[in-house]
C-alpha positions as CSV (number, residue, x, y, z in Angstrom):
1,G,-91.2,-3.8,-3.7
2,V,-89.4,-0.6,-2.9
3,N,-88.0,0.0,0.6
4,S,-89.8,3.0,2.0
5,G,-87.6,3.4,5.0
6,Q,-84.3,5.2,5.5
7,L,-81.9,3.6,3.0
8,F,-78.7,4.4,4.9
9,S,-79.5,4.9,8.5
10,D,-75.9,5.5,9.4
11,E,-74.4,7.0,6.2
12,K,-71.3,8.4,8.0
13,R,-70.4,5.0,9.3
14,I,-70.9,3.4,5.9
15,V,-68.8,6.1,4.1
16,N,-66.0,5.6,6.6
17,C,-66.1,1.8,6.3
18,I,-66.0,2.0,2.5
19,K,-63.2,4.5,2.5
20,D,-61.2,2.4,4.9
21,E,-61.7,-0.8,2.9
22,L,-60.8,0.9,-0.4
23,K,-57.7,2.4,1.2
24,R,-56.7,-1.0,2.7
25,A,-57.1,-2.6,-0.7
26,K,-55.2,0.2,-2.4
27,I,-58.1,1.0,-4.7
28,D,-58.1,4.5,-6.0
29,A,-61.0,4.7,-8.4
30,K,-63.2,7.7,-9.0
31,N,-65.9,6.3,-11.3
32,V,-68.5,3.8,-9.9
33,V,-71.0,1.4,-11.4
34,V,-73.7,0.6,-8.9
35,G,-75.8,-2.6,-9.0
36,L,-78.9,-1.7,-7.0
37,P,-80.6,-4.5,-4.9
38,A,-83.9,-5.7,-6.4
39,R,-85.8,-4.7,-3.3
40,E,-85.2,-1.0,-4.1
41,L,-86.7,-1.3,-7.6
42,L,-90.1,-1.6,-9.3
43,I,-89.8,-4.2,-12.0
44,R,-92.9,-5.0,-14.0
45,Y,-93.8,-6.8,-17.2
46,F,-96.9,-6.1,-19.1
47,E,-98.2,-6.3,-22.7
48,L,-99.6,-3.8,-25.0
49,P,-101.5,-4.2,-28.3
50,N,-99.5,-3.9,-31.4
51,L,-99.0,-0.2,-31.8
52,P,-97.0,2.1,-34.1
53,P,-93.7,3.1,-32.6
54,S,-94.8,6.7,-32.2
55,E,-97.5,5.6,-29.8
56,I,-95.6,3.2,-27.6
57,N,-94.2,5.8,-25.1
58,T,-97.7,7.2,-24.4
59,A,-99.1,3.7,-24.0
60,V,-96.4,2.6,-21.6
61,T,-96.9,5.7,-19.5
62,F,-100.6,5.1,-19.4
63,E,-100.4,1.3,-18.8
64,S,-97.7,1.5,-16.2
65,R,-99.9,3.5,-13.9
66,K,-102.0,0.3,-13.4
67,Y,-99.0,-1.5,-12.0
68,I,-97.0,1.1,-10.1
69,P,-98.0,2.1,-6.6
70,F,-96.4,5.5,-6.9
71,K,-96.8,8.6,-9.1
72,L,-94.6,8.4,-12.1
73,D,-93.3,11.9,-11.3
74,D,-91.8,10.4,-8.1
75,L,-89.8,7.8,-10.2
76,F,-86.9,7.6,-12.5
77,F,-87.9,4.9,-14.9
78,D,-87.0,3.2,-18.2
79,Y,-88.5,0.4,-20.2
80,Q,-87.7,-1.9,-23.1
81,F,-90.1,-3.5,-25.4
82,V,-90.2,-6.3,-27.9
83,K,-92.9,-7.6,-30.3
84,R,-94.1,-10.9,-29.0
85,H,-95.1,-13.9,-31.1
86,N,-98.8,-13.1,-30.5
87,Q,-98.5,-9.7,-32.2
88,R,-98.5,-7.9,-28.9
89,I,-95.8,-5.8,-27.4
90,G,-94.0,-7.0,-24.3
91,V,-92.8,-4.2,-22.0
92,L,-90.2,-4.5,-19.2
93,F,-90.6,-1.5,-17.0
94,V,-88.0,-0.7,-14.4
95,G,-88.4,2.3,-11.9
96,I,-86.9,3.6,-8.7
97,R,-88.1,6.3,-6.4
98,K,-86.2,9.6,-6.9
99,E,-85.7,9.7,-3.1
100,I,-83.8,6.4,-3.2
101,I,-81.5,7.5,-6.0
102,G,-80.9,10.7,-4.1
103,Q,-79.7,8.7,-1.1
104,Y,-77.3,6.7,-3.2
105,T,-76.1,9.8,-5.0
106,S,-75.5,11.5,-1.6
107,L,-73.5,8.5,-0.4
108,F,-71.2,8.4,-3.4
109,D,-70.8,12.2,-3.4
110,R,-69.5,11.9,0.1
111,L,-67.1,9.3,-1.1
112,N,-66.0,11.6,-4.0
113,Y,-67.1,9.1,-6.6
114,R,-68.9,9.8,-9.8
115,L,-71.8,7.4,-10.6
116,K,-71.3,6.2,-14.2
117,V,-74.0,3.6,-14.4
118,I,-76.8,2.6,-12.1
119,T,-78.4,-0.7,-12.9
120,P,-80.4,-3.5,-11.2
121,A,-77.8,-5.8,-9.7
122,H,-79.4,-9.0,-10.9
123,F,-79.6,-7.7,-14.5
124,G,-75.8,-8.4,-14.8
125,L,-76.6,-12.1,-14.2
126,L,-79.4,-11.9,-16.7
127,R,-77.1,-10.5,-19.4
128,V,-74.7,-13.3,-18.9
129,V,-77.4,-15.9,-19.2
130,C,-79.1,-14.2,-22.1
131,G,-75.7,-14.3,-23.9
132,A,-76.1,-18.1,-24.0
133,K,-78.9,-17.8,-26.6
134,Q,-81.4,-20.2,-25.1
135,D,-84.1,-21.3,-27.5
136,K,-86.7,-22.0,-24.9
137,P,-88.0,-19.9,-21.9
138,Y,-85.9,-20.4,-18.7
139,V,-85.8,-19.2,-15.2
140,V,-82.9,-17.3,-13.5
141,I,-82.8,-17.1,-9.7
142,D,-80.5,-14.7,-8.0
143,A,-80.7,-15.6,-4.3
144,S,-79.1,-14.9,-1.0
145,L,-80.0,-16.2,2.4
146,R,-82.6,-13.4,2.9
147,E,-84.1,-12.7,-0.5
148,A,-84.2,-13.9,-4.1
149,N,-85.2,-12.5,-7.4
150,V,-86.8,-14.9,-9.9
151,S,-86.9,-13.9,-13.5
152,V,-88.4,-15.7,-16.5
153,I,-86.5,-15.1,-19.8
154,D,-88.1,-15.8,-23.2
155,N,-86.2,-15.0,-26.4
156,N,-83.6,-13.0,-24.4
157,F,-86.3,-10.7,-22.9
158,V,-87.4,-10.6,-19.2
159,C,-91.1,-11.6,-19.2
160,F,-91.5,-11.9,-15.4
161,S,-89.5,-10.7,-12.4
162,R,-90.4,-11.0,-8.8
163,D,-88.7,-10.6,-5.5
164,L,-89.1,-13.2,-2.8
165,N,-88.3,-13.2,0.9
166,M,-86.5,-16.3,1.9
167,P,-87.8,-18.2,4.9
168,Q,-85.6,-17.8,8.0
169,I,-84.0,-21.1,9.0
């Protein structure tokens, strides 16, 4: 789920640390691609009946309210859809609270960087795996010592995505 606390509790320290490391590495870039951690995002999969394309946007907006614990007006969101084998439409919905995007934007503004792309970090891994053209459903696990994201891919479409907290050892 989405982190409701302060995203960057010590933004000044983070900005200085990033600036110092970029300077040390002699990196002078101005455009940034940001991979957001899964814990900041709302990622949901649901199905709709087979609808004409002109009705899909309205149906996604209506249906997503069942699965999202926030007002849609408080989110930036996007979705992709695909017609499934059972003549239903599979929808992958990805949203993030506007407040969280604002915190990231503030951070990169202070660094004098321009955000070119904001994407879920683990979607990069999914794109690589999807490029392998698997003919059966498969699972992709993006894990660290603290958390993991588990996604089920079928026909190059994310059908399920959940964040898991890893047990402390």
